[in-house]
Legacy VTK file of the C-alpha trace (Angstrom):
# vtk DataFile Version 3.0
C-alpha trace
ASCII
DATASET POLYDATA
POINTS 375 float
11.971 -33.032 -7.887
15.723 -33.166 -7.283
16.599 -30.215 -5.053
19.521 -29.159 -7.262
17.242 -29.107 -10.277
14.681 -27.075 -8.333
17.252 -24.494 -7.238
18.587 -24.150 -10.747
14.999 -23.718 -11.946
14.348 -21.002 -9.360
17.585 -19.109 -9.910
16.970 -19.255 -13.634
13.756 -17.314 -13.115
15.439 -14.838 -10.792
17.887 -14.056 -13.567
15.194 -13.711 -16.245
14.872 -10.161 -17.456
11.291 -8.904 -17.504
10.473 -6.993 -20.652
10.441 -3.237 -20.180
6.911 -1.999 -19.600
5.273 0.940 -21.324
1.820 2.346 -21.972
1.967 2.098 -25.773
-1.126 -0.121 -26.004
-2.903 1.102 -22.869
-5.998 3.285 -22.921
-7.160 5.961 -20.551
-10.415 4.577 -19.152
-13.189 5.751 -16.849
-16.884 5.165 -16.311
-19.574 6.070 -18.851
-20.102 9.355 -16.975
-17.495 11.147 -19.094
-19.295 13.736 -21.230
-18.554 15.144 -24.670
-16.268 17.760 -23.139
-14.104 15.029 -21.633
-14.963 15.714 -18.002
-16.449 13.496 -15.311
-18.068 14.090 -11.904
-15.799 14.255 -8.887
-15.593 11.225 -6.611
-14.307 7.653 -6.427
-15.059 4.896 -8.929
-14.340 1.149 -8.905
-12.562 -0.809 -11.656
-11.944 -4.558 -11.941
-10.167 -6.906 -14.325
-10.338 -10.693 -13.912
-7.475 -12.704 -15.370
-7.454 -16.465 -15.899
-4.249 -18.288 -16.801
-4.534 -20.139 -20.149
-4.772 -23.893 -20.021
-1.375 -25.389 -19.285
0.002 -22.113 -17.876
0.658 -21.184 -14.245
0.855 -17.502 -13.302
3.863 -16.568 -11.178
4.036 -12.795 -10.825
2.887 -9.501 -12.282
4.798 -6.344 -13.094
2.422 -3.384 -12.990
2.716 0.260 -13.995
-0.225 2.491 -13.186
-1.284 6.139 -13.098
-4.573 7.898 -12.462
-6.160 11.303 -12.745
-6.197 12.077 -9.894
-5.485 9.202 -7.480
-5.792 5.443 -7.052
-5.495 2.533 -4.658
-4.505 -0.761 -6.299
-5.593 -4.192 -5.071
-4.652 -7.671 -6.269
-6.801 -10.571 -5.092
-8.246 -8.412 -2.340
-4.901 -7.290 -0.898
-3.973 -3.606 -1.018
-0.771 -3.247 -3.049
-0.208 0.479 -3.155
-1.553 3.917 -3.996
-0.569 6.985 -5.955
-1.763 10.469 -6.767
-0.373 11.616 -10.105
-1.285 11.358 -13.777
2.119 12.667 -14.832
4.232 9.978 -13.143
3.355 6.282 -12.989
4.040 3.931 -10.094
5.466 0.424 -10.526
4.809 -2.779 -8.575
5.944 -6.384 -8.772
3.737 -8.869 -6.922
3.198 -12.610 -6.656
0.053 -14.057 -8.265
-2.279 -16.959 -7.678
-1.626 -19.807 -10.157
-4.929 -19.699 -12.057
-7.312 -16.825 -11.259
-6.331 -13.281 -10.323
-8.333 -10.108 -9.852
-6.861 -6.641 -10.368
-9.017 -3.936 -8.774
-8.607 -0.177 -8.502
-10.375 2.469 -6.466
-9.750 5.565 -8.594
-10.658 9.054 -7.436
-11.373 12.209 -9.409
-10.495 15.141 -7.163
-11.978 18.622 -6.854
-15.660 19.395 -6.340
-16.632 20.130 -9.919
-16.509 17.968 -13.068
-13.009 17.717 -14.537
-10.913 15.188 -16.526
-10.582 11.763 -14.914
-8.836 8.605 -16.053
-7.071 5.372 -15.193
-4.079 4.008 -17.098
-2.307 0.690 -16.494
-0.155 -2.002 -18.035
0.155 -5.402 -16.337
2.717 -7.952 -17.462
1.907 -11.477 -16.298
4.842 -13.828 -15.904
4.303 -17.604 -16.070
6.340 -20.346 -14.449
7.637 -21.395 -17.892
9.260 -17.983 -18.358
6.783 -16.650 -20.926
4.841 -13.443 -20.380
1.477 -11.982 -21.336
0.391 -8.369 -21.115
-2.990 -6.878 -20.291
-3.800 -3.172 -20.478
-6.568 -0.813 -19.479
-9.236 -1.103 -22.178
-12.938 -2.103 -22.433
-12.125 -5.551 -20.979
-12.126 -3.851 -17.569
-15.389 -3.409 -15.679
-16.240 -0.003 -14.214
-18.782 1.118 -11.643
-19.946 4.575 -10.601
-19.449 3.953 -6.874
-17.112 1.800 -4.771
-19.105 -1.138 -3.345
-17.861 -2.756 -0.157
-15.578 -5.682 -0.929
-15.322 -4.845 -4.631
-11.603 -5.711 -4.553
-12.143 -9.314 -3.453
-11.920 -12.276 -5.795
-15.401 -13.540 -4.917
-17.099 -10.208 -5.671
-19.639 -10.472 -8.506
-19.101 -7.716 -11.082
-21.041 -9.462 -13.860
-23.616 -6.647 -13.943
-20.986 -3.917 -14.215
-20.643 -2.272 -17.638
-17.333 -2.241 -19.505
-15.013 0.674 -18.896
-15.282 3.608 -21.275
-12.187 4.322 -23.365
-11.416 8.023 -23.314
-8.164 8.189 -25.253
-4.994 6.413 -26.281
-1.885 6.877 -24.195
-0.203 10.182 -25.026
-3.407 11.968 -25.991
-4.666 15.210 -24.428
-5.253 16.254 -21.742
-2.693 13.906 -20.148
0.156 13.680 -22.628
3.296 11.775 -21.655
3.517 9.879 -18.360
6.913 9.123 -16.831
7.607 5.498 -15.881
9.883 4.491 -12.970
12.662 2.037 -13.831
11.553 -0.542 -11.252
9.020 -1.300 -8.545
11.538 -0.448 -5.861
11.606 3.171 -7.021
7.952 3.742 -6.110
7.885 6.275 -3.256
5.923 5.709 -0.086
2.780 7.773 0.268
0.592 8.694 3.216
-2.317 9.543 0.898
-4.355 6.534 2.057
-3.218 6.633 5.682
-5.369 7.834 8.570
-4.639 9.678 11.764
-5.643 7.314 14.576
-5.849 7.526 18.357
-7.880 6.172 21.264
-11.542 6.858 22.062
-10.577 9.574 24.546
-10.622 12.509 22.127
-13.211 15.174 22.895
-13.551 18.336 20.817
-10.230 17.541 19.147
-8.322 17.282 22.426
-6.832 14.129 23.976
-5.615 13.559 27.547
-1.945 14.031 28.290
0.006 10.784 28.497
1.225 7.743 26.593
-0.809 5.110 24.758
0.069 1.807 23.078
-0.809 0.911 19.492
-0.340 -2.375 17.654
-0.813 -3.868 14.201
-0.168 -7.554 13.487
0.207 -8.339 9.793
-0.350 -11.977 8.864
0.917 -12.581 5.341
-0.759 -14.888 2.812
0.423 -18.486 2.567
3.815 -18.746 0.884
4.768 -15.135 1.613
7.473 -13.972 4.019
8.725 -10.415 4.565
12.425 -9.609 4.534
12.274 -5.835 5.091
9.958 -2.988 5.961
9.966 0.614 4.768
7.981 2.678 7.273
6.885 6.301 7.267
5.452 7.492 10.573
4.409 10.668 12.322
2.963 11.177 15.807
1.492 14.070 17.733
3.497 14.476 19.927
6.216 11.794 20.435
6.722 8.140 19.584
8.946 5.092 19.716
8.411 2.547 16.936
8.978 -1.200 17.343
9.116 -3.939 14.691
9.229 -7.556 15.839
9.724 -6.277 19.386
12.862 -4.286 18.562
13.321 -0.528 18.661
13.389 1.015 15.207
13.504 4.678 16.161
11.795 7.595 17.854
10.451 11.051 17.106
9.865 13.998 19.427
8.248 16.602 17.144
4.724 16.215 15.763
5.516 18.260 12.650
8.342 15.939 11.554
7.578 12.754 9.619
10.195 10.011 9.974
11.137 7.262 7.530
12.842 4.014 8.549
14.129 1.055 6.515
14.136 -2.095 8.649
15.817 -5.405 7.862
13.669 -8.374 8.964
15.806 -11.454 9.499
14.912 -14.200 9.494
12.120 -13.591 6.993
8.784 -13.583 8.807
5.235 -14.552 7.889
3.790 -12.506 10.764
4.941 -8.945 11.353
4.249 -7.099 14.610
4.270 -3.297 14.512
3.973 -1.466 17.831
4.018 2.232 18.710
4.477 3.884 22.074
2.819 7.258 21.452
2.846 10.123 23.935
0.626 13.199 23.866
1.824 16.381 25.554
-1.549 18.113 25.326
-4.076 19.203 22.711
-4.542 17.123 19.583
-3.096 13.602 19.421
-2.618 11.125 16.609
-0.492 8.492 14.900
-0.198 8.153 11.130
1.907 5.617 9.234
2.376 3.585 6.089
4.251 0.273 6.126
5.643 -1.281 2.939
6.745 -4.898 3.367
9.092 -6.451 0.820
8.548 -10.148 0.291
11.061 -12.979 -0.039
10.293 -13.863 -3.659
12.355 -15.747 -6.175
11.063 -13.821 -9.156
10.571 -10.319 -7.780
10.538 -8.482 -4.510
6.798 -8.104 -4.050
5.675 -5.198 -1.921
2.559 -5.098 0.242
1.403 -1.818 1.776
-0.458 -1.212 5.032
-1.623 2.054 6.552
-2.924 3.237 9.900
-6.663 2.608 9.969
-9.376 0.986 12.061
-7.624 -2.406 11.948
-4.937 -1.141 14.332
-5.528 -1.619 18.058
-4.875 0.532 21.104
-4.547 0.259 24.872
-4.550 3.111 27.359
-2.880 1.041 30.094
0.496 0.267 28.411
0.670 -3.463 29.278
4.146 -4.816 29.964
5.605 -6.363 26.819
2.995 -4.923 24.477
5.701 -4.335 21.858
6.800 -7.986 21.774
5.947 -10.271 18.838
3.088 -12.605 19.617
1.664 -10.355 22.348
-2.049 -11.090 22.812
-3.967 -7.939 21.863
-7.174 -9.799 21.004
-9.120 -7.887 23.679
-7.776 -4.471 22.726
-10.301 -2.129 21.077
-9.938 -0.959 17.495
-8.171 2.345 16.970
-10.369 5.368 16.347
-9.898 6.924 12.906
-9.719 10.691 13.222
-9.407 11.421 9.515
-7.261 11.174 6.406
-3.750 12.439 5.828
-3.907 16.177 5.207
-6.625 16.889 7.760
-6.417 19.730 10.278
-4.607 20.462 12.482
-1.684 18.601 10.887
-2.035 19.279 7.181
0.103 17.566 4.562
3.340 16.960 6.408
6.279 16.271 4.090
7.743 12.764 3.763
11.565 12.773 3.879
13.429 11.271 0.943
16.218 9.950 3.162
15.791 7.263 5.799
16.464 8.003 9.452
19.002 6.172 11.607
17.820 4.213 14.619
17.388 6.317 17.736
16.822 5.338 21.389
13.415 4.960 22.996
11.832 8.117 24.384
11.341 8.470 28.115
8.786 5.961 29.394
8.855 3.710 26.337
9.738 0.021 26.856
13.411 -0.869 26.606
14.335 -3.364 23.865
17.132 -4.359 21.551
17.679 -2.199 18.493
16.338 -3.350 15.153
18.660 -3.539 12.166
17.909 -0.227 10.484
19.364 0.426 7.033
20.598 3.965 6.391
LINES 1 376
375 0 1 2 3 4 5 6 7 8 9 10 11 12 13 14 15 16 17 18 19 20 21 22 23 24 25 26 27 28 29 30 31 32 33 34 35 36 37 38 39 40 41 42 43 44 45 46 47 48 49 50 51 52 53 54 55 56 57 58 59 60 61 62 63 64 65 66 67 68 69 70 71 72 73 74 75 76 77 78 79 80 81 82 83 84 85 86 87 88 89 90 91 92 93 94 95 96 97 98 99 100 101 102 103 104 105 106 107 108 109 110 111 112 113 114 115 116 117 118 119 120 121 122 123 124 125 126 127 128 129 130 131 132 133 134 135 136 137 138 139 140 141 142 143 144 145 146 147 148 149 150 151 152 153 154 155 156 157 158 159 160 161 162 163 164 165 166 167 168 169 170 171 172 173 174 175 176 177 178 179 180 181 182 183 184 185 186 187 188 189 190 191 192 193 194 195 196 197 198 199 200 201 202 203 204 205 206 207 208 209 210 211 212 213 214 215 216 217 218 219 220 221 222 223 224 225 226 227 228 229 230 231 232 233 234 235 236 237 238 239 240 241 242 243 244 245 246 247 248 249 250 251 252 253 254 255 256 257 258 259 260 261 262 263 264 265 266 267 268 269 270 271 272 273 274 275 276 277 278 279 280 281 282 283 284 285 286 287 288 289 290 291 292 293 294 295 296 297 298 299 300 301 302 303 304 305 306 307 308 309 310 311 312 313 314 315 316 317 318 319 320 321 322 323 324 325 326 327 328 329 330 331 332 333 334 335 336 337 338 339 340 341 342 343 344 345 346 347 348 349 350 351 352 353 354 355 356 357 358 359 360 361 362 363 364 365 366 367 368 369 370 371 372 373 374
């Protein structure tokens, strides 16, 4: 294809206005456990919806709005996209799709310890490479299961024996009523709801040794994806310096204060290295974070979310250069998950609405150039 024609083709899609999404045709769904009183047992349930592009069509991207009573984690083709915890306000996402087959999966959780209303509500607008769109909604075409099997979010998972989701009500019906919709995917706030407090294996009876430890997470993006920015929320008991691509993003010196940083990643990268120098002054110790990466997409700025969990790695010896991109941490052990956000002794620390400016490394942390932090 002539390169000028290709660029015109691409820019034409970037300028295309996606139709405004709403829940007008979406249904509140759950498993068949919902009784006549409209309540369901507490706990998490799995939902899946396979989507195959019609013959002659190639899927490009999906705009998604979603809400759940009480919380959800959304996956597309096995990758975690985001999470939320409100049935009064929806979240919005725009993500790239596979050309032919895509799987939308949700781990939805009904809170409390007694039966109460539970539901999942979503609208997904599929955009094709020819500019046309198609919309799917939560309805009986989704499959629902009364537990959350391992790997349920993956494309290869077999849900053929799962029953169809149970329709509880149309959008707008009681007990949920109206649900507010954000104007765009970029307005979706970061959440620590799915993040974990992590540390090394040295914790005994809730107490960790005094001193600094190194933590790393290398994110390898799917083929064709490259990140141009990162929005990071992080907290550490007691102090930290955060690095992205080997550069200093910022530091924190108070365990009770969560920090938020917006980092420009240039050039766009297919492999993102996150490193944390974390120092414990005594007592409990932990690191908690969520990382939202914005992709370099022609059609929409896809966002992929990552949280602190057992896929992070740690080292008690602070190797020289551990913060640098490409550092070999293959022999580092997996981080120890202490528990979910909200656990004692930290509780539900507040996430700031405003981003923090870059700050120097704390004492003992490796020196490095400053990252480009947007304020």
